[in-house]
Backbone bond lengths (Angstrom), bond angles and torsions (degrees), N, CA, C in turn:
res aa  C-N    CA-C-N  psi(-1)  N-CA   C-N-CA  omega(-1)  CA-C   N-CA-C  phi
1 M - - - 1.539 - - 1.540 105.61 -
2 D 1.328 112.97 136.76 1.455 119.48 177.52 1.514 110.15 -81.25
3 A 1.342 114.24 126.94 1.466 119.46 -176.33 1.538 111.62 -71.02
4 S 1.347 117.60 -8.46 1.442 118.75 178.69 1.486 114.23 -65.93
5 F 1.365 117.45 -7.28 1.456 117.89 178.83 1.549 111.56 -62.05
6 L 1.330 117.34 -19.34 1.458 120.45 -177.47 1.520 112.64 -74.39
7 R 1.297 117.64 -19.07 1.469 121.54 -175.93 1.555 106.48 -64.52
8 G 1.315 114.16 120.46 1.481 120.61 179.73 1.516 114.33 75.13
9 N 1.385 115.74 12.67 1.491 118.64 -177.57 1.492 111.66 -123.39
10 L 1.281 117.23 27.52 1.508 118.16 176.65 1.506 110.04 -65.65
11 R 1.337 119.11 -31.06 1.431 121.99 175.31 1.540 110.55 -60.00
12 S 1.342 115.41 -40.35 1.452 120.24 178.67 1.524 112.12 -60.57
13 I 1.380 115.15 -37.82 1.428 118.17 177.64 1.484 112.12 -66.19
14 E 1.332 116.47 -39.71 1.448 122.33 178.33 1.501 111.49 -61.67
15 V 1.327 115.54 -42.56 1.474 121.04 -179.63 1.546 108.42 -65.32
16 F 1.379 115.40 -47.19 1.432 117.77 -179.96 1.545 112.90 -57.33
17 L 1.280 117.66 -42.86 1.450 120.31 -177.67 1.567 108.93 -65.54
18 S 1.324 118.53 -39.02 1.441 122.10 -177.78 1.534 109.17 -67.03
19 V 1.347 118.01 -41.12 1.479 120.55 176.81 1.524 110.98 -63.63
20 M 1.332 114.81 -43.48 1.444 118.89 179.18 1.535 113.09 -58.96
21 E 1.341 114.04 -38.95 1.461 120.88 -177.44 1.534 112.38 -74.60
22 N 1.371 115.54 -38.49 1.491 119.60 -170.52 1.525 114.20 -101.86
23 G 1.335 116.89 -19.60 1.466 119.87 174.64 1.528 113.86 84.85
24 T 1.287 120.18 -13.14 1.502 118.96 -179.27 1.566 108.21 -138.92
25 T 1.317 113.84 149.18 1.487 118.47 179.36 1.535 109.52 -70.53
26 Q 1.379 117.17 -29.15 1.454 120.11 -178.91 1.565 109.08 -66.45
27 R 1.278 116.28 -47.51 1.524 117.89 -179.16 1.485 109.90 -65.30
28 A 1.345 118.17 -39.65 1.477 120.35 179.16 1.524 110.78 -62.85
29 A 1.313 117.61 -36.75 1.425 125.86 178.98 1.556 110.96 -61.23
30 E 1.353 115.42 -44.15 1.458 122.87 -178.92 1.491 109.66 -66.85
31 L 1.301 119.47 -41.39 1.436 122.32 -178.54 1.551 112.85 -71.89
32 L 1.347 114.94 -31.07 1.458 118.85 -179.02 1.525 112.69 -97.39
33 Y 1.321 116.39 8.14 1.452 122.99 175.72 1.587 110.11 54.78
34 T 1.318 113.10 53.61 1.437 117.63 176.97 1.587 106.37 -145.65
35 T 1.313 117.75 -170.26 1.489 119.60 -179.11 1.522 111.27 -100.28
36 Q 1.354 115.11 160.85 1.455 121.16 179.10 1.552 112.18 -62.86
37 P 1.349 117.34 -41.22 1.481 120.53 178.90 1.542 109.55 -60.59
38 T 1.342 116.71 -38.87 1.450 119.40 -178.28 1.556 109.65 -65.16
39 I 1.314 116.19 -41.16 1.493 119.53 177.88 1.503 109.99 -61.84
40 S 1.368 116.98 -46.52 1.447 121.32 -178.12 1.526 111.36 -60.70
41 K 1.339 115.91 -41.54 1.470 120.71 -179.56 1.548 110.23 -65.90
42 T 1.355 115.56 -39.01 1.446 119.88 -179.85 1.508 110.71 -64.35
43 I 1.355 116.36 -43.67 1.467 118.28 179.00 1.521 111.37 -64.75
44 A 1.341 115.76 -42.91 1.473 119.69 177.83 1.522 111.64 -60.68
45 R 1.349 118.48 -40.67 1.428 119.51 177.06 1.500 113.25 -65.42
46 L 1.340 115.70 -38.87 1.438 120.05 178.80 1.535 111.54 -63.24
47 E 1.339 114.12 -41.57 1.474 118.93 179.43 1.532 109.10 -63.74
48 S 1.332 116.15 -38.31 1.484 120.41 178.45 1.454 110.46 -64.34
49 L 1.305 119.38 -43.62 1.456 123.22 -178.16 1.522 109.85 -65.45
50 L 1.311 118.68 -38.40 1.417 122.58 -176.46 1.514 112.72 -84.04
51 G 1.341 115.31 -21.99 1.446 120.97 -178.98 1.522 114.32 74.51
52 V 1.359 117.25 25.20 1.450 122.08 -179.60 1.501 109.99 -139.76
53 E 1.334 115.45 164.17 1.464 119.34 177.14 1.549 107.47 -96.48
54 L 1.312 115.67 129.42 1.477 120.23 -176.21 1.512 111.95 -98.96
55 F 1.346 115.52 -33.68 1.478 117.83 -178.72 1.548 110.10 -135.21
56 V 1.328 114.26 150.56 1.445 120.46 166.96 1.544 108.65 -124.61
57 R 1.340 117.12 143.44 1.433 120.92 -178.50 1.531 112.84 -76.04
58 S 1.313 117.15 131.66 1.475 121.89 179.15 1.507 110.11 -146.28
59 G 1.346 116.89 109.27 1.436 122.08 177.29 1.499 114.89 59.91
60 G 1.376 115.14 41.73 1.460 118.85 179.00 1.547 115.12 80.34
61 R 1.304 113.02 -2.90 1.496 115.89 177.21 1.569 109.24 -117.65
62 L 1.306 115.12 167.32 1.414 120.08 178.33 1.575 108.41 -101.42
63 K 1.315 115.26 120.91 1.420 121.85 -179.67 1.530 110.05 -95.52
64 P 1.342 118.36 117.83 1.458 120.86 -178.46 1.539 110.94 -65.06
65 T 1.288 116.40 142.65 1.459 121.00 173.57 1.572 108.80 -84.97
66 N 1.313 115.26 174.18 1.450 119.84 178.59 1.490 110.49 -60.90
67 Y 1.305 117.97 -38.16 1.459 119.09 178.85 1.497 111.83 -63.95
68 A 1.372 115.55 -36.74 1.463 118.91 178.67 1.525 111.94 -61.83
69 F 1.319 117.39 -39.78 1.457 121.21 178.86 1.542 111.39 -65.58
70 R 1.368 114.46 -36.87 1.468 116.53 177.27 1.578 111.99 -69.92
71 L 1.347 111.89 -37.04 1.458 116.69 177.02 1.521 112.56 -65.54
72 L 1.301 114.77 -33.71 1.496 121.39 -176.71 1.499 112.07 -53.42
73 R 1.316 116.11 -46.11 1.467 119.26 -178.49 1.477 112.00 -61.19
74 E 1.341 116.51 -43.40 1.479 118.16 -177.76 1.509 111.08 -72.65
75 A 1.372 116.45 -34.58 1.447 118.63 178.54 1.572 111.96 -65.47
76 E 1.305 114.87 -35.51 1.487 119.01 178.15 1.484 111.14 -65.74
77 L 1.354 114.94 -38.12 1.484 119.86 177.44 1.567 110.78 -64.43
78 I 1.365 115.14 -40.99 1.449 116.81 178.15 1.514 111.48 -64.33
79 Q 1.331 115.51 -39.51 1.452 121.07 179.80 1.529 112.52 -61.35
80 T 1.370 113.61 -41.24 1.424 120.17 -177.76 1.555 109.96 -69.58
81 E 1.349 115.74 -41.42 1.460 120.91 178.32 1.554 110.23 -63.92
82 L 1.307 116.43 -40.02 1.422 122.58 -178.57 1.558 110.76 -64.80
83 A 1.332 114.54 -41.29 1.493 119.26 177.87 1.499 110.65 -64.52
84 G 1.360 115.78 -39.79 1.427 120.02 177.96 1.527 111.35 -67.85
85 F 1.307 118.75 -37.63 1.464 122.82 173.75 1.496 112.84 -60.28
86 E 1.335 114.92 -44.34 1.461 117.97 179.21 1.565 110.79 -62.84
87 R 1.347 117.39 -39.26 1.471 118.46 178.08 1.495 109.80 -64.55
88 R 1.344 117.63 -41.86 1.452 120.03 -178.98 1.539 112.11 -65.50
89 V 1.312 115.94 -33.93 1.486 120.28 178.60 1.535 110.00 -65.97
90 R 1.356 115.54 -41.95 1.487 119.26 175.94 1.533 112.56 -63.40
91 Q 1.357 113.93 -38.92 1.470 118.00 -179.97 1.558 109.64 -68.34
92 I 1.342 115.80 -42.31 1.487 117.64 178.97 1.503 109.64 -61.62
93 K 1.305 122.11 -39.92 1.459 124.70 177.61 1.522 110.87 -58.84
94 D 1.388 114.01 -45.33 1.456 115.75 -179.77 1.527 110.97 -69.08
95 D 1.296 118.48 -36.42 1.432 123.17 -179.89 1.563 111.21 -65.38
96 A 1.287 113.95 -40.20 1.467 120.88 -179.61 1.517 111.05 -64.39
97 E 1.310 114.91 -33.60 1.509 118.43 -178.23 1.490 113.87 -80.74
98 D 1.388 115.94 -41.12 1.477 114.22 -174.01 1.560 111.80 -146.92
99 G 1.329 115.40 33.64 1.445 117.64 -176.48 1.560 110.54 -125.86
100 L 1.308 114.79 171.28 1.419 123.56 176.41 1.486 110.18 -118.87
101 W 1.397 114.20 135.56 1.493 120.66 178.03 1.478 105.92 -133.73
102 F 1.358 116.88 109.31 1.470 120.55 -175.83 1.532 112.79 -146.89
103 E 1.292 115.76 166.49 1.474 121.39 -179.44 1.522 107.64 -133.69
104 A 1.403 112.80 155.37 1.445 117.01 -177.74 1.531 107.57 -147.63
105 V 1.346 117.92 153.84 1.466 120.56 175.14 1.541 107.91 -68.96
106 S 1.283 116.72 162.31 1.466 120.19 -169.25 1.494 111.78 -67.70
107 T 1.305 122.28 -35.06 1.448 122.52 -179.64 1.515 113.06 -56.20
108 L 1.288 114.66 -39.19 1.493 121.40 -175.41 1.529 109.50 -82.79
109 S 1.323 118.69 -14.77 1.470 124.02 -171.24 1.504 112.45 -87.10
110 I 1.344 119.57 -7.41 1.410 121.17 -172.49 1.557 110.38 -91.99
111 A 1.304 118.85 -35.74 1.383 121.41 -175.75 1.545 113.28 -134.87
112 M 1.358 116.91 -51.90 1.434 122.02 -174.15 1.551 112.78 -60.27
113 V 1.313 116.99 -49.62 1.470 121.40 -179.51 1.525 111.53 -67.45
114 P 1.390 117.83 -50.77 1.450 116.52 -176.89 1.539 112.98 -60.60
115 R 1.288 116.93 -32.59 1.494 118.67 178.70 1.531 110.13 -65.96
116 A 1.320 114.19 -43.34 1.492 118.19 179.13 1.538 110.17 -64.45
117 I 1.315 116.89 -40.97 1.459 120.04 177.22 1.523 111.56 -58.98
118 A 1.327 113.81 -44.10 1.487 117.54 -178.57 1.498 112.00 -61.31
119 R 1.333 114.72 -40.99 1.493 120.80 179.02 1.535 110.42 -64.11
120 L 1.345 113.89 -42.00 1.509 117.55 179.59 1.548 110.73 -64.22
121 K 1.291 116.60 -40.45 1.473 121.45 -178.01 1.508 111.71 -64.99
122 Q 1.332 116.04 -26.69 1.446 117.66 179.50 1.490 113.71 -67.52
123 I 1.326 116.63 -30.31 1.438 120.34 -178.29 1.557 111.59 -103.56
124 H 1.320 115.83 -22.04 1.509 122.33 176.53 1.518 107.47 -127.65
125 P 1.329 119.89 69.88 1.478 120.80 -176.73 1.520 113.80 -62.31
126 D 1.305 118.47 -23.17 1.484 118.57 -176.07 1.502 113.82 -92.70
127 I 1.315 118.45 -4.63 1.458 120.70 -177.47 1.510 110.74 -66.03
128 K 1.380 116.40 137.55 1.467 119.87 179.89 1.497 107.87 -97.28
129 I 1.344 116.26 129.37 1.462 122.46 -176.81 1.512 109.95 -121.89
130 T 1.318 116.07 130.02 1.483 122.43 170.81 1.503 107.29 -114.17
131 F 1.319 118.29 116.36 1.418 124.44 -173.42 1.536 108.19 -128.43
132 N 1.342 117.53 123.40 1.413 121.70 -179.21 1.533 109.19 -125.42
133 I 1.338 114.26 146.89 1.498 120.80 174.26 1.503 107.45 -95.10
134 S 1.358 116.82 127.93 1.428 123.39 -175.31 1.533 110.20 -141.75
135 Q 1.310 117.38 169.37 1.424 122.70 175.26 1.529 109.09 -89.25
136 T 1.340 115.24 160.17 1.468 120.74 -172.47 1.529 112.71 -54.85
137 D 1.333 117.47 -47.57 1.474 118.59 -178.22 1.445 113.58 -64.34
138 Q 1.345 118.12 -32.73 1.465 120.70 178.23 1.540 111.14 -70.96
139 I 1.307 114.89 -41.44 1.480 119.16 175.46 1.497 112.94 -58.08
140 L 1.339 118.88 -46.67 1.413 123.83 178.94 1.516 111.49 -58.64
141 L 1.330 116.16 -45.72 1.459 123.95 -178.75 1.532 109.87 -62.25
142 R 1.341 117.46 -48.32 1.456 121.35 -174.50 1.506 110.70 -68.95
143 A 1.331 116.61 -33.95 1.519 121.33 175.31 1.550 110.78 -63.13
144 K 1.360 112.40 -44.54 1.444 118.46 -178.03 1.529 111.39 -64.08
145 K 1.320 116.60 -34.19 1.490 120.81 178.68 1.507 112.71 -86.69
146 N 1.335 117.33 3.56 1.478 120.90 178.72 1.553 112.16 65.46
147 L 1.320 116.67 29.55 1.455 119.26 -178.73 1.552 109.17 -89.11
148 I 1.341 118.99 -14.00 1.481 121.87 174.68 1.505 107.31 -130.82
149 D 1.341 114.56 163.55 1.481 119.92 175.39 1.503 111.52 -73.45
150 F 1.373 115.78 -44.39 1.451 119.55 178.14 1.511 108.57 -160.63
151 G 1.321 115.77 167.98 1.457 120.80 178.06 1.508 110.06 -132.39
152 L 1.333 116.00 151.68 1.466 120.80 177.76 1.529 109.22 -122.00
153 L 1.298 115.54 129.21 1.456 121.44 -173.64 1.542 112.18 -157.99
154 H 1.303 114.41 174.69 1.447 119.39 177.51 1.503 111.38 -84.56
155 F 1.426 115.11 141.72 1.427 119.53 170.94 1.514 110.49 -107.49
156 P 1.313 121.20 153.07 1.481 123.49 -1.85 1.524 109.25 -80.27
157 T 1.346 112.40 164.94 1.487 119.13 175.36 1.498 107.34 -110.90
158 D 1.332 117.08 162.49 1.461 121.00 175.82 1.534 111.95 -64.19
159 T 1.379 115.06 -28.58 1.466 120.14 -178.23 1.487 107.46 -110.68
160 P 1.336 119.47 112.55 1.506 121.45 175.06 1.515 108.53 -59.19
161 Y 1.326 114.65 144.09 1.503 121.26 -179.01 1.510 108.12 -126.38
162 P 1.343 119.22 120.12 1.485 121.63 179.95 1.494 111.36 -58.67
163 G 1.289 119.66 135.70 1.451 123.09 173.46 1.551 113.83 78.84
164 A 1.307 117.11 14.31 1.476 119.72 177.78 1.527 109.70 -63.77
165 Q 1.357 114.55 142.09 1.485 118.59 -176.71 1.503 107.40 -120.98
166 K 1.322 117.01 140.92 1.463 124.53 174.37 1.486 108.27 -82.38
167 L 1.337 117.07 135.07 1.451 122.19 178.88 1.510 110.60 -106.99
168 N 1.326 117.42 -52.00 1.459 121.89 -174.94 1.522 110.01 -156.70
169 S 1.280 117.14 163.36 1.473 122.24 176.26 1.560 108.08 -133.34
170 S 1.307 114.21 151.04 1.417 123.86 -179.51 1.532 112.63 -145.45
171 E 1.313 116.35 144.37 1.453 119.04 176.36 1.577 109.14 -83.54
172 L 1.328 113.86 151.24 1.438 120.54 177.69 1.524 108.28 -70.29
173 V 1.362 113.82 144.96 1.495 121.33 175.24 1.466 109.55 -129.62
174 C 1.286 116.46 167.30 1.450 123.56 175.49 1.524 109.39 -106.26
175 I 1.350 117.68 128.37 1.462 120.12 176.92 1.561 108.31 -111.89
176 V 1.372 114.21 137.12 1.435 120.75 -179.45 1.553 106.71 -141.37
177 P 1.342 117.78 161.78 1.414 118.77 174.20 1.543 113.71 -64.17
178 K 1.303 116.97 151.67 1.472 118.69 177.42 1.531 111.59 -60.24
179 G 1.334 115.77 136.95 1.446 121.21 -179.15 1.505 113.22 87.08
180 H 1.308 119.26 -2.04 1.455 124.29 176.33 1.450 112.59 -60.66
181 F 1.323 116.79 146.67 1.475 122.62 -177.23 1.543 111.26 -51.05
182 L 1.388 116.69 -37.69 1.487 120.28 -174.47 1.500 112.70 -70.43
183 T 1.371 118.42 -15.01 1.480 119.54 -178.17 1.532 110.65 -66.04
184 K 1.333 116.93 -16.75 1.468 119.48 177.32 1.499 113.32 -72.81
185 K 1.324 114.71 -14.55 1.471 117.29 -176.01 1.544 110.18 -94.17
186 K 1.342 115.89 149.27 1.470 121.34 178.10 1.564 109.82 -84.71
187 M 1.338 114.16 -22.45 1.460 118.42 179.19 1.550 107.97 -148.01
188 V 1.344 116.03 139.42 1.465 122.00 -177.59 1.533 109.83 -109.48
189 T 1.293 119.35 134.35 1.442 123.83 177.07 1.563 110.04 -115.03
190 P 1.323 115.64 164.61 1.525 117.63 174.91 1.506 112.74 -53.34
191 Q 1.374 116.48 -34.70 1.449 118.93 179.43 1.538 111.49 -63.82
192 D 1.311 116.36 -41.08 1.462 121.55 178.63 1.530 112.47 -59.51
193 L 1.355 115.74 -32.46 1.439 120.79 -175.09 1.551 114.42 -82.51
194 Q 1.307 116.89 -8.68 1.443 119.03 -176.79 1.497 116.20 -55.14
195 P 1.337 119.56 -40.07 1.489 118.64 -179.11 1.556 114.25 -72.25
196 F 1.291 118.56 -11.39 1.450 120.01 -169.14 1.542 113.00 -115.84
197 P 1.307 115.91 146.52 1.468 119.50 179.86 1.528 109.46 -70.93
198 L 1.304 113.22 146.35 1.464 121.13 -176.48 1.513 113.02 -115.63
199 V 1.327 115.95 139.67 1.433 123.56 173.48 1.549 108.11 -102.69
200 S 1.332 116.81 134.13 1.495 116.30 -174.41 1.530 108.86 -147.53
201 Y 1.331 112.48 164.64 1.454 120.17 170.59 1.539 107.61 -81.71
202 R 1.334 115.78 172.50 1.488 119.86 -175.38 1.564 110.72 -61.68
203 A 1.332 114.63 148.99 1.441 118.29 -172.32 1.548 114.67 -67.66
204 S 1.318 117.53 -22.48 1.451 119.75 -176.21 1.549 115.67 -74.95
205 L 1.338 116.18 -11.96 1.468 119.28 -178.59 1.504 112.37 -73.13
206 P 1.336 118.43 140.01 1.426 120.95 174.27 1.540 113.56 -58.36
207 Y 1.309 117.40 -29.49 1.457 125.97 174.43 1.513 108.06 -58.70
208 T 1.318 119.60 -49.09 1.420 124.73 -176.86 1.570 110.00 -71.53
209 K 1.289 116.19 -35.38 1.499 119.93 176.81 1.557 110.44 -62.32
210 L 1.357 116.18 -32.32 1.445 121.14 177.70 1.524 110.88 -66.03
211 I 1.338 117.61 -39.07 1.422 122.50 177.27 1.550 109.82 -67.18
212 E 1.346 114.52 -42.13 1.454 118.16 -178.29 1.506 111.26 -61.54
213 S 1.357 115.75 -34.68 1.496 118.45 -178.42 1.566 109.81 -65.60
214 A 1.365 115.34 -32.03 1.509 117.83 178.19 1.527 109.84 -69.05
215 F 1.310 117.88 -37.75 1.479 121.91 176.86 1.568 110.71 -67.01
216 H 1.350 116.49 -42.75 1.407 120.32 178.35 1.497 113.78 -59.51
217 E 1.389 115.79 -32.30 1.430 120.82 178.42 1.521 110.44 -60.90
218 Y 1.323 117.61 -27.88 1.444 124.34 176.06 1.514 115.65 -94.06
219 G 1.320 112.70 4.55 1.470 118.19 -179.40 1.478 112.97 72.89
220 L 1.350 117.18 25.23 1.476 121.43 -179.58 1.546 111.04 -120.90
221 R 1.338 112.28 157.81 1.456 119.20 176.00 1.523 110.45 -92.82
222 Y 1.268 115.58 142.33 1.478 120.51 177.94 1.546 106.23 -93.94
223 E 1.326 114.98 106.30 1.475 120.70 -175.48 1.539 107.97 -122.05
224 A 1.266 118.70 127.09 1.459 123.46 -179.03 1.557 109.72 -98.68
225 S 1.320 112.85 142.52 1.497 117.81 176.49 1.516 106.50 -84.68
226 I 1.362 118.73 -33.46 1.438 123.96 179.62 1.499 108.77 -131.71
227 T 1.342 118.26 129.50 1.454 124.45 174.32 1.516 111.24 -107.51
228 V 1.331 118.01 132.72 1.454 122.89 -179.53 1.484 110.51 -128.37
229 N 1.327 118.34 168.37 1.471 123.09 -177.52 1.529 110.83 -119.37
230 H 1.366 115.17 9.19 1.463 117.49 -174.69 1.541 109.44 -150.31
231 S 1.300 115.04 137.42 1.465 121.07 -174.55 1.576 111.74 -63.33
232 V 1.329 116.18 -33.61 1.468 118.40 178.28 1.508 111.51 -61.80
233 A 1.347 115.20 -40.70 1.468 118.96 178.15 1.534 111.27 -64.48
234 L 1.309 115.27 -40.51 1.511 119.29 -178.82 1.503 110.21 -64.89
235 Y 1.337 115.30 -50.84 1.471 118.20 -178.87 1.519 113.77 -65.75
236 S 1.319 114.93 -34.20 1.482 120.50 178.70 1.522 112.11 -63.21
237 L 1.377 115.35 -39.70 1.461 119.28 -179.94 1.510 110.55 -64.45
238 V 1.329 114.30 -48.25 1.477 116.73 179.63 1.556 111.94 -64.82
239 N 1.283 113.32 -39.19 1.466 116.49 177.02 1.491 115.36 -63.37
240 A 1.347 114.39 -27.58 1.492 119.96 177.99 1.522 110.09 -79.73
241 G 1.331 117.52 -5.35 1.482 119.81 175.87 1.514 113.47 106.93
242 Y 1.316 118.40 8.72 1.441 119.15 -178.56 1.548 113.21 -101.88
243 G 1.303 115.50 123.46 1.433 122.73 165.98 1.543 116.36 62.14
244 A 1.365 113.62 -154.87 1.476 121.77 -179.51 1.519 106.29 -143.27
245 A 1.345 114.21 165.28 1.497 118.62 177.92 1.541 108.04 -151.22
246 I 1.342 113.53 151.84 1.475 121.52 176.31 1.509 105.97 -104.46
247 V 1.321 118.57 120.97 1.486 123.22 -175.91 1.537 108.87 -138.44
248 D 1.315 112.01 169.72 1.453 117.20 173.00 1.542 108.55 -80.69
249 N 1.364 112.39 172.34 1.451 117.25 -174.73 1.533 113.18 -103.24
250 F 1.354 114.75 20.30 1.472 120.94 -178.36 1.518 110.68 -77.34
251 F 1.334 115.93 -24.97 1.415 120.09 -177.34 1.513 111.84 -90.78
252 A 1.300 118.46 109.18 1.451 123.00 178.45 1.534 109.78 -75.76
253 T 1.290 117.61 114.18 1.487 120.62 -172.74 1.521 113.20 -83.29
254 D 1.338 116.73 -10.54 1.469 118.78 -172.81 1.523 111.53 -59.96
255 G 1.329 113.71 120.75 1.448 119.15 176.66 1.508 117.37 83.54
256 V 1.377 117.03 -22.09 1.411 120.19 -175.83 1.562 109.13 -87.81
257 F 1.339 117.42 -50.78 1.435 123.05 174.61 1.529 106.32 -122.87
258 P 1.344 118.81 88.69 1.482 121.03 -170.99 1.519 113.33 -69.97
259 N 1.344 119.18 -12.12 1.457 117.81 -177.82 1.553 113.25 -98.71
260 I 1.346 114.98 21.84 1.457 120.99 -177.98 1.523 111.59 -112.91
261 E 1.332 115.87 134.30 1.462 120.82 172.18 1.532 109.90 -118.71
262 R 1.369 117.31 143.60 1.408 123.35 178.35 1.514 111.68 -103.58
263 I 1.359 116.06 138.15 1.467 120.05 179.61 1.558 105.41 -131.35
264 P 1.339 117.54 136.76 1.475 120.43 178.30 1.532 108.37 -57.48
265 F 1.391 113.28 147.70 1.438 120.43 -177.28 1.509 110.56 -116.86
266 S 1.316 116.49 140.95 1.481 122.93 175.30 1.532 110.24 -131.96
267 P 1.331 118.85 140.92 1.465 128.62 7.74 1.519 111.58 -73.09
268 K 1.316 116.19 151.49 1.440 119.52 -176.48 1.493 111.85 -69.24
269 R 1.337 114.16 138.88 1.441 124.74 176.48 1.511 108.96 -137.03
270 E 1.291 115.47 131.34 1.470 119.20 -179.01 1.522 114.03 -104.61
271 V 1.315 115.38 132.40 1.443 123.23 179.72 1.554 107.20 -107.38
272 T 1.261 116.00 134.54 1.463 121.78 -177.90 1.577 108.38 -111.84
273 V 1.342 113.99 135.51 1.452 120.29 172.58 1.546 106.28 -99.75
274 G 1.346 114.00 132.15 1.422 118.52 179.84 1.537 116.20 -126.29
275 L 1.281 114.93 168.48 1.458 122.53 -177.55 1.505 108.24 -122.27
276 I 1.338 117.49 131.32 1.457 119.22 171.86 1.499 105.70 -121.58
277 V 1.350 114.22 135.77 1.472 120.66 -178.36 1.501 108.51 -108.13
278 A 1.312 116.45 138.36 1.476 120.88 178.49 1.552 110.57 -56.86
279 D 1.316 114.25 141.26 1.454 122.39 -172.75 1.536 115.28 -48.45
280 Q 1.342 114.55 -42.92 1.450 118.74 -172.85 1.506 113.11 -111.69
281 K 1.329 115.67 22.93 1.466 120.94 -177.28 1.540 110.43 -102.41
282 E 1.343 115.68 133.54 1.445 119.22 169.72 1.513 107.87 -106.00
283 L 1.308 116.02 118.07 1.497 121.65 -172.87 1.537 108.72 -69.86
284 S 1.362 112.23 137.70 1.430 119.00 176.61 1.540 112.39 -74.39
285 K 1.373 116.12 169.77 1.474 119.94 176.75 1.501 110.99 -60.55
286 Q 1.385 116.44 -37.03 1.468 120.44 179.73 1.496 109.01 -66.14
287 A 1.305 119.14 -40.79 1.500 120.76 178.84 1.505 112.64 -65.22
288 L 1.326 117.18 -38.15 1.441 121.04 176.62 1.513 111.78 -64.21
289 T 1.327 115.28 -40.91 1.491 121.23 176.37 1.525 109.89 -62.50
290 F 1.292 116.67 -44.51 1.440 120.45 179.12 1.574 112.26 -59.63
291 I 1.368 112.02 -43.27 1.477 117.19 179.31 1.563 111.58 -61.72
292 E 1.361 115.73 -37.28 1.432 119.54 179.55 1.544 109.02 -67.04
293 Y 1.304 118.92 -33.03 1.470 120.94 176.20 1.521 109.85 -65.67
294 L 1.355 117.17 -34.46 1.460 120.02 179.89 1.553 109.42 -69.48
295 R 1.321 117.03 -33.25 1.474 121.80 177.42 1.526 112.66 -70.27
296 D 1.329 115.73 -22.00 1.488 121.21 -172.17 1.516 110.41 -65.28
297 P 1.315 120.92 126.21 1.438 122.11 176.36 1.526 115.02 -54.55
298 L 1.332 115.94 -22.95 1.484 119.12 179.19 1.522 110.26 -59.24
299 E 1.286 118.10 -28.33 1.456 122.11 -178.22 1.519 111.67 -73.47
300 L 1.301 118.35 -12.00 1.473 120.15 -175.89 1.528 111.78 -99.09
301 K 1.306 119.14 -0.45 1.465 119.85 -178.81 1.522 110.82 -72.22
């Protein structure tokens, strides 16, 4: 049987479910605000489309066949999914009118973005926000397709994006577990890090290439003992007492990972946080306020 019979026949599914639940076409008609002949014709048409008999008459009631009971389970699933779809459509309408939908790379998602959201919610408590953590290439693609309002990521990216805006800059720092030998130093260099295992992001990222350039300046290779794809994993490893890492200073570690200490890193390298706006999106006043909070130096503490 071709499943395409469902196209344009959601009403038939609704009628079928009502007859199954109530046992008579008359009662189904009352509940669906239509006539008994209309219900009977709908059931007959559904049976014709399916090529099977769904009901047999018995004592003034309709007795479901075995096929009807099997179809019941699938019809209920369709009804549940449809109800969920209707809820999501209403939510999307509300979000489009007065909500924010954006994505950010993981480093910015731990402290910088949540703090800005908290500030925005203080003055706009009813605003609906959808915030996802994604990788740079995914954010660029979703912004290009207008699937998000804007994206937050590190610059430069491998793919230039028209209209990209700079938000803030930060120098790279070294993070180590508390009590680590390197905490005695006022400044850490690539040479200082040679005896210790390093945790890093994947090598293909422009972010990682920036760190590599600092090591090359010392005639050294930047080699990681562990490679991760998420800032939480990187910080968690160091917080657990393993190795060291070179990161930007956008992530405020206070209270989140209590076993981490930050040390200035040399040679200096600057990381920029940027904003990309979807091609056909006009940012709301709330979105512009949120972006100003991201620019605020308070978010970098």
